[in-house]
C-alpha positions as CSV (number, residue, x, y, z in Angstrom):
1,M,0.0,0.0,0.0
2,K,1.4,3.4,-0.9
3,A,2.5,5.7,1.9
4,G,0.0,8.4,0.8
5,N,-2.9,5.9,1.1
6,N,-1.6,4.7,4.5
7,N,-1.5,8.3,5.8
8,L,-5.2,8.9,4.5
9,I,-6.4,5.7,6.2
10,R,-4.6,6.7,9.4
11,I,-6.1,10.1,9.5
12,T,-9.6,8.8,8.7
13,L,-9.4,6.2,11.5
14,I,-8.0,8.7,14.0
15,F,-11.0,11.0,13.4
16,A,-13.5,8.2,13.4
17,A,-12.1,7.0,16.7
18,F,-12.2,10.2,18.6
19,L,-15.6,11.1,17.2
20,L,-17.2,7.8,18.2
21,S,-15.3,7.0,21.4
22,P,-16.8,8.0,24.8
23,A,-16.0,11.1,26.7
24,Y,-12.4,11.7,27.9
25,N,-11.0,13.3,30.9
26,Y,-9.4,16.7,30.6
27,G,-5.7,16.9,30.5
28,Q,-2.8,19.3,29.9
29,V,-0.1,19.1,27.3
30,G,3.2,18.1,29.0
31,L,5.5,15.2,29.5
32,S,2.6,13.0,30.7
33,K,-1.1,13.0,30.0
34,T,-3.9,11.4,31.9
35,I,-6.5,9.9,29.6
36,T,-9.4,7.5,29.6
37,R,-9.1,6.2,26.0
38,E,-6.2,5.0,24.0
39,I,-6.5,4.4,20.3
40,I,-4.2,1.9,18.6
41,I,-3.9,1.7,14.8
42,N,-2.3,-1.5,13.5
43,E,-0.9,-1.2,10.0
44,N,0.4,-3.7,7.5
45,P,0.9,-3.6,3.7
46,D,-2.6,-4.7,3.1
47,N,-4.9,-3.0,5.7
48,A,-5.1,-1.0,8.8
49,T,-7.2,-1.8,12.0
50,I,-8.1,0.3,15.0
51,E,-8.5,-0.5,18.6
52,I,-9.9,1.6,21.4
53,S,-8.7,0.5,24.8
54,Q,-8.6,1.8,28.4
55,A,-5.4,3.5,29.5
56,D,-4.4,5.3,32.6
57,S,-1.6,7.4,31.2
58,L,0.5,7.9,28.2
59,E,4.1,9.0,28.3
60,T,4.6,11.5,25.5
61,N,8.4,11.1,25.0
62,G,8.9,10.6,21.3
63,I,5.8,12.5,20.3
64,D,5.1,12.2,16.6
65,T,2.3,14.8,16.3
66,I,0.2,17.1,18.4
67,T,-2.9,18.3,16.7
68,H,-5.7,20.5,17.9
69,V,-9.1,20.2,16.3
70,I,-12.1,22.4,17.0
71,I,-15.5,20.9,16.3
72,G,-18.6,22.7,17.5
73,R,-18.0,23.8,21.0
74,K,-15.2,21.3,21.8
75,E,-11.5,21.2,21.3
76,Y,-9.9,17.8,20.6
77,E,-6.2,17.2,21.2
78,I,-4.6,14.3,19.4
79,I,-1.2,13.0,20.5
80,G,0.4,10.3,18.3
81,V,3.3,8.0,19.6
82,P,4.8,5.8,16.9
83,E,5.8,2.3,17.6
84,K,6.9,-0.6,15.4
85,G,3.9,-1.7,13.2
86,K,1.4,0.5,15.0
87,M,0.5,3.9,16.1
88,K,-0.8,4.8,19.6
89,I,-3.1,7.8,19.7
90,S,-4.4,9.5,22.7
91,V,-7.4,11.9,22.4
92,S,-8.7,14.3,25.0
93,H,-11.3,16.9,24.7
94,K,-12.4,20.0,26.7
95,P,-15.1,22.6,26.3
96,I,-14.0,25.7,24.6
97,D,-14.1,28.7,27.0
98,E,-17.3,30.5,26.0
99,F,-18.5,34.0,26.5
100,K,-22.1,34.1,27.8
101,G,-24.0,37.3,27.8
102,H,-27.0,38.5,30.0
103,W,-30.1,38.8,27.8
104,A,-32.2,35.6,28.4
105,G,-34.4,36.0,31.4
106,F,-37.3,37.9,32.9
107,D,-37.5,41.7,33.0
108,I,-40.0,43.9,34.8
109,G,-40.0,47.7,34.8
110,L,-42.0,50.9,34.5
111,S,-42.7,52.8,31.3
112,N,-43.4,56.3,30.3
113,F,-42.9,58.8,27.4
114,F,-40.6,61.5,26.2
115,S,-42.0,64.1,23.8
116,A,-38.4,65.0,23.0
117,P,-35.1,63.5,24.1
118,F,-35.2,63.4,28.0
119,D,-38.2,65.7,28.1
120,S,-41.1,64.1,29.9
121,S,-43.5,67.1,29.6
122,L,-46.3,66.5,27.1
123,P,-47.6,69.1,24.7
124,D,-51.3,70.1,24.9
125,E,-52.4,67.9,22.0
126,A,-50.9,64.8,23.8
127,M,-52.2,65.5,27.4
128,F,-54.7,62.7,27.0
129,M,-51.7,60.3,27.1
130,D,-50.6,61.5,30.5
131,L,-49.6,58.4,32.4
132,N,-49.9,57.1,35.9
133,G,-46.2,56.1,35.9
134,S,-46.3,53.9,39.0
135,K,-48.9,51.7,37.3
136,S,-47.5,51.6,33.8
137,V,-45.8,48.2,34.1
138,S,-43.6,46.6,31.5
139,V,-42.8,42.9,31.3
140,G,-40.1,41.2,29.2
141,I,-39.7,37.6,28.6
142,N,-36.4,37.0,26.8
143,L,-36.6,33.4,25.8
144,F,-33.7,32.9,23.4
145,Q,-30.0,34.1,23.5
146,H,-27.0,33.7,21.3
147,S,-23.6,34.9,22.6
148,I,-20.6,35.5,20.3
149,G,-17.3,35.9,22.0
150,L,-14.8,38.4,20.5
151,Q,-11.6,37.2,22.2
152,K,-9.5,34.1,21.5
153,T,-7.9,33.7,24.9
154,K,-10.6,35.3,27.1
155,E,-14.3,35.2,27.4
156,N,-15.4,38.6,29.0
157,L,-16.2,40.6,25.8
158,G,-18.7,39.7,23.1
159,L,-21.9,40.3,21.2
160,V,-25.3,39.3,22.5
161,T,-28.5,38.7,20.4
162,G,-31.7,36.7,20.9
163,L,-35.4,36.9,20.8
164,G,-37.8,38.2,23.4
165,L,-41.3,39.3,24.1
166,A,-41.9,42.8,25.5
167,I,-45.3,43.8,26.8
168,N,-45.9,47.4,27.9
169,N,-49.0,48.6,29.7
170,Y,-49.5,52.4,29.6
171,R,-51.9,53.3,32.4
172,L,-53.7,56.6,31.7
173,A,-53.9,59.2,34.5
174,S,-57.0,60.7,33.1
175,D,-60.5,59.2,32.5
176,Y,-60.2,59.1,28.8
177,V,-60.9,56.3,26.3
178,L,-58.3,56.0,23.5
179,I,-59.8,55.8,20.0
180,R,-59.0,56.4,16.4
181,N,-61.2,59.4,15.3
182,N,-62.9,59.9,12.0
183,Q,-59.9,61.6,10.5
184,G,-57.8,58.5,11.3
185,F,-55.9,60.3,14.1
186,S,-55.1,58.6,17.4
187,S,-57.3,60.5,19.9
188,F,-59.6,60.1,22.8
189,T,-63.2,60.3,23.9
190,E,-64.7,61.2,27.2
191,S,-67.2,58.7,28.8
192,E,-70.3,59.6,30.6
193,R,-69.7,56.5,32.8
194,S,-67.3,56.5,35.7
195,I,-63.9,55.0,34.7
196,K,-61.8,53.2,37.2
197,K,-59.0,52.2,34.8
198,S,-58.0,53.0,31.2
199,K,-54.9,51.7,29.6
200,L,-53.1,50.9,26.4
201,T,-51.2,47.6,26.0
202,T,-48.6,46.8,23.3
203,S,-46.8,43.5,22.6
204,Y,-43.7,43.2,20.5
205,L,-41.2,40.6,19.5
206,T,-37.8,42.1,20.1
207,V,-34.3,41.3,18.6
208,P,-31.3,43.0,20.3
209,L,-27.7,43.4,19.3
210,M,-25.6,44.2,22.3
211,L,-21.9,44.6,23.0
212,E,-21.2,43.3,26.6
213,G,-18.1,43.4,28.7
214,Q,-17.6,41.5,32.0
215,I,-15.3,42.0,35.0
216,P,-13.9,39.4,35.8
217,S,-14.3,36.9,33.1
218,S,-17.4,34.8,32.9
219,K,-15.4,32.0,34.6
220,G,-15.8,33.8,37.8
221,H,-18.9,33.8,40.0
222,N,-21.3,36.7,39.6
223,P,-19.3,38.9,37.2
224,F,-20.0,42.6,36.9
225,F,-21.2,43.3,33.4
226,I,-22.3,46.2,31.3
227,S,-23.9,45.9,27.8
228,A,-25.2,48.5,25.3
229,G,-26.7,48.2,21.9
230,I,-29.8,48.5,19.7
231,Y,-32.9,46.6,19.3
232,G,-35.6,46.2,16.7
233,S,-39.2,45.1,17.5
234,F,-42.1,43.9,15.5
235,K,-45.7,44.4,16.9
236,I,-47.7,41.3,17.5
237,G,-50.7,43.0,19.1
238,S,-52.2,46.0,20.8
239,H,-55.3,46.8,22.6
240,T,-57.1,49.3,24.9
241,K,-58.8,48.3,28.1
242,V,-61.3,50.3,30.1
243,V,-62.9,49.3,33.4
244,Y,-66.0,51.1,34.3
245,D,-67.1,51.4,38.0
246,D,-70.8,51.5,37.9
247,K,-73.1,51.3,40.9
248,G,-74.1,47.9,39.7
249,G,-70.5,46.6,39.7
250,K,-67.5,46.7,37.5
251,E,-67.6,46.2,33.7
252,K,-64.6,45.7,31.5
253,E,-64.3,46.6,27.8
254,V,-61.4,45.5,25.7
255,S,-60.8,46.9,22.1
256,R,-58.4,45.6,19.6
257,D,-59.2,48.5,17.0
258,D,-56.3,50.0,15.3
259,I,-55.3,53.3,16.9
260,N,-52.1,53.7,14.8
261,V,-49.6,52.1,17.2
262,N,-46.4,51.5,15.1
263,S,-45.9,48.0,13.7
264,F,-42.1,48.3,14.0
265,K,-40.0,50.2,16.4
266,Y,-36.3,50.4,17.3
267,G,-34.3,51.9,20.0
268,V,-31.2,51.8,22.2
269,S,-30.7,49.6,25.3
270,L,-28.4,49.5,28.3
271,R,-28.0,46.7,30.8
272,T,-25.8,46.3,33.8
273,G,-25.5,44.3,36.9
274,Y,-23.5,42.4,39.5
275,G,-24.6,39.2,41.2
276,F,-28.4,39.1,41.4
277,I,-28.8,42.8,41.0
278,K,-29.4,43.5,37.3
279,L,-30.8,46.7,35.7
280,F,-32.0,47.7,32.3
281,A,-33.1,50.7,30.4
282,N,-34.7,50.9,26.9
283,Y,-35.4,54.0,24.9
284,D,-37.4,53.9,21.7
285,L,-35.9,56.1,18.9
286,S,-39.2,55.6,16.9
287,R,-42.6,57.0,17.7
288,L,-45.3,55.1,19.7
289,F,-47.8,56.2,17.1
290,Q,-47.3,56.4,13.3
291,K,-46.0,59.5,11.9
292,D,-48.7,62.3,11.5
293,Q,-51.4,59.8,12.9
294,G,-50.9,60.4,16.6
295,P,-49.0,62.6,19.1
296,E,-45.2,62.5,19.0
297,L,-44.2,60.2,21.9
298,Y,-41.1,58.2,22.5
299,P,-41.6,55.4,25.0
300,W,-38.9,54.4,27.5
301,T,-38.7,51.7,30.2
302,V,-36.4,51.2,33.2
303,G,-36.5,48.1,35.5
304,L,-35.0,45.0,36.9
305,S,-33.9,41.7,35.4
306,L,-35.1,39.4,38.0
307,F,-33.1,36.3,36.9
308,N,-31.3,35.0,33.8
309,F,-31.8,31.7,32.0
């Protein structure tokens, strides 16, 4: 058999062996290496066979090759020691150090509006949207997360993206009912009945892109982290809810009529925390209502991330 074919068979058998063999103990490259599997390739002019046997240790004097192979999220190290008529191969694997961001989890916060950057005062035409800030609650359920490390030897800096559900409840301070008027403009109407509660609820699927740094690295327990970035959100629903307080009891009315809430929004986000204390702030750079179809309002939310998945 030609030398080239022998080498090809050898490489094929090595990879088949370390992919199919059971898990290995972690080790360090040096003069000796603790392993749990030893692969022996027997070669002769006509064929080559492979054996996988138990082994406690392998002295690496006379090392023929040291090869590092990365497959998925594991790094495999192959050490070959030539002997007469056969090749002994030891294979160990270890998880690659991974950066893990802080997005997936459960958020709860309070929401309000700016009429201009960091200006919470509302113009006269938007006073019907004046909120009861302490009861305008936001809930975020961030189900999916993907972290991308940006360093080869460390894992404390990376990008974070994912998918989450953001639900904002805007509780009106005034006794108004939100409507879309005959001109198609987001507006309000006054009710002759006594109103106990009136609110607007929006629901969005949110995709973030955040740059996150951690101190110390994510190997440590409870690292301090700070992340900042942008997000885009797609509306999956909105509705108004009015609870009337009549003498005969309470009556609830829910309307899913279109009142010009934007179907797509985007903004900037900041997250920081240490240990179990985690804070977030979101600020929409897009309007709550579609342009020229409602008052110019820019929602913002601040709150706590109660836990991470």
